[in-house]
N, C-alpha and C positions, 0 to 999 in steps of 0.2 A: 072885349078886347079884340083887336084886329092884328093878324100876323102879316107882316110885310116881308117880301124877299125882293131885294134890289128895287125898293121903292114901290112895288106892286102888291096890292092886297091879295093874298092867296087864301086866307081862311079867316072866318069870324069865329071867335072862341068864347064860350060862356062857361064859367066855372061855378058849380054848386056842389051838391053831393055827387053829381056826375059831371063830366066835361063834355060839352056839346060843341061840335064843329059843323061845318056846312053839310057833311054827309050823315050826321046823326049824333046821338049821345052814346057815351061809353064810360066805363068805370075809369077812375084815375089810374089804376094799374094798367088797364088796357091802353089808355092814352099814352102813358109813359113808354110802354112797349112799342107802340106804333110810331110815335113821333119823337121820342126822346131816347131814353135807355131804360131797359127793365132793371138796371142796377139802382135806379133812383127810388127813394121812398115815395109813397103815394101822394103826399102833400107837397111835393117839391115845387110844382108850378105855382100853386097858390102862395107858398112861402116866398118864392122869388118875387112875384108880383107885388106882394105886400112888404117886401124888405125884411122878412123874418129870417132868423137863423135856420140853417139847413143841417141835415145829418146830425141831429141832436147836439148842435153847437160844437161839433168836433173841430178841433184846432182853431177855436175862436180867438181872435186878436182884436181887442178894442183899439180904435184909432181916434184921433181928435175929431174926425168927421162922422164916425159911426163904427163899423167893424169890418173885418176881413176874415175869410176862411180859405185855407188851402187844403184840399183833400185829394190824396193820391193813393191809389191802390191798383190792383190788376184790372179793375173795371172802369175807373174814372180818373181823370186828372183835372180837378176843378179849381179855378180861382174865382172867388165870389167876394165882391166888395159892395158895401151898402153905405151911402152917405146921403145927406139931404139933397144933393144935386143929381145923384145917379145911382142906379142899381146896375151892377155889372156881373154877369155870370158867364164864364167860359169853361167848357169841358173840352180840352184838347183831344182826349182819347175818343170821344163820341162825336166830335165836330159840331158842337152846339154852342151858340152865342146868343145871349140876351143882353140888350142894353135898354134901360128904361131911364129917360132923362126928364128932368123938370124943365119945361120949355118956357116958363114964366121968368 
């Protein structure tokens, strides 16, 4: 996977039992703490990329296209939508946005 900021590749990311970036490999927990939020479960990046439920399916709402989750507490404010066309994850509290679209 490649991470782009403003259309420019800034990181190459490999996910296995460790997450490897250009600077080296680290645990999922360490990756979350450094790049995302330590409030996130260890598997969140993999689950987002694969379009799986997050936070143990908390507040899961099935839609005609897939599902949606809204999770808000003192550490996160997440809107997460999964459909066949797009995976959308936004955490307003931690200023994180993922958009994965099918370009076919």
